[in-house]
N, C-alpha and C positions, 0 to 999 in steps of 0.2 A: 504494500500500500504506500503511495507517495507520502513523503514526510515522516515515515516511521523510523528513520535513522539507520543505524548499522544493524541490519537484520542478521548478519553473521554473528556478531557479538551477542545479540539478543537470543538467538537460537542456542548458541553454545552455553550461555549463562543459564538458560532454562534447563539444560541437561547437567548443570553443575560444574561446568568448565569455564575457561576464559578464552574467548576468541578475539583476536586482533588481526589487523591487516596492515600491509605496507604497500604503498603505491611505488612500483618499480620504475614506471615511466608513463608519460602522457604526451601525445603530440602526433604529428603526421608520420605515417609510415607507408611503404609499399606493402600491400597486403599479401598474405598467402593466396594461392590460386583459389582455394575453396571459399575464402572470404570475398574476394573480388566477384566471383560467380554468384555467391549468395546475396550480395548487396547490389547486384546489377551494376558493378563498377567496371569501367573499361580496364583492360590489362595495363599495368604500369602506372595507373592513376592512384594518387595517395588517398588514404582514408585516415581518420583519427583513431588512434589506439590508446586504451588505458589498460595497463598491465599491473596486476596486483598479486601479492603473495598473501595467502590466508594462513594464520597460525592458530593452532590449538594448544593451549597451555605452553606457549613460547616455541612450539615445534612446527616447522613448515609442513602443511598437509595438503595444500591446494594452490594451484596457479590458475588465475582467472584473467583471461585477456579478452577485452571487449573492443569491438571495432565498429565505427560509425561512418556513414558516408559524409563527405565534406559538406554537402548541402544541409545535413542535420547538425553537425557538431563544430564546424569551423567557427572561429571567433566566439566560442562558448567556454564555460569552465571545463567541459569535457576534454579540451585539448591542452589544458594547463595543469601543471603539477599542483597537488594540494587537494584537500577535502572539498566536496561539493555540499553546501548546506542542504540537508534533506536527502542527499544522495542523488545518484544519476537518474533513478526512476522519477524523482520529483522534477528534476531539471527537464528531462525529456517530456514529461507531461506538460510542463509550462511552455515548452516549444511546440506543443501540439502532437506529440508522438506518444500515444498510449498503446500498450500491448493488447492486442486482441487475441493473438495466439502465437505459439512458438513451435517450431519444428525442431526435433532433436534427433541426433544420431549418437548412440551410446556404444562405445567400444569397451567391453569389459575385460579384454585381454590384450591391452596395448602395452607397449614398452616406452619409457621416456626417451626423449632426445638427450644428448649429452648435457645441454644447458638445463633442461628440466630436471634431470637427475641431480645436478649440482645444486640447483635452487631448492629442491626438496630434500636434499641430503640423503639420497638413496642410491643404491647400486644401479648401474646402467641397464642391467638385465632384470630389474625388479618389475613387477606388474603394476600398472596404474590403470585407472578408469579415465577414459578420454570422452568428454561430451562436447559435441559441436551443436550449438543452438542458434537458430535464426528467428528473431523476433519480428513480428509483422503487425501492421495496423489492421483495422477492420476492413479496409479496402485491399488488404493483401500486400501493401508496400513494405519491403524489408527496411528496417532502420537500425538494427543492431545484429551483429554476428558475434558470437562468444565461443571461446574454447576454454574448457575447464579441464585441467589435468589434476587428478587427485590420487592420493594414497588410499587404497581401498580398505586397509585394516581399520576396524573400529568405525566405519562409516555406514550409514543407512540412507538410501535415497528414498524420498517420499514424493509421489506424484499423484495428482488428482486428474482423472480422465473425465471429460464430459461425453456422455453418451447421448447421441441423438436418436430419437425414436420416431 
């Protein structure tokens, strides 16, 4: 819900732990191919990326990289380092981008890249869960692509599915 603050910290606190996060970078990047395709961005055109590391009780457990088209995020707090008051969801809603649905691809048997292994302090041959999510407006326009790489140990994923009848 927009304006609810750091949902990661709230969820971890509800389970009796301490969740924190660190913004690794924010700004324009050349996106991976899957992101460019998902956001309908021409090849070699920049997008805005926000890259975060999520910590559980001071241990890195998740990398969350969010990508936004320039038309959505240029000249906003999304492209600048630092916290966003109310979070990215609140800012996006203020900009007119409210999530209607998200499409996800979940790889339960992925291996980390060398950089991911270093950031998560795990072995290069360890298993990780890799989630690629594309968030769309009610009109179907993509406005965020996200890649989440997480250590699976001790994690439970909760999803709510809407069933049309």
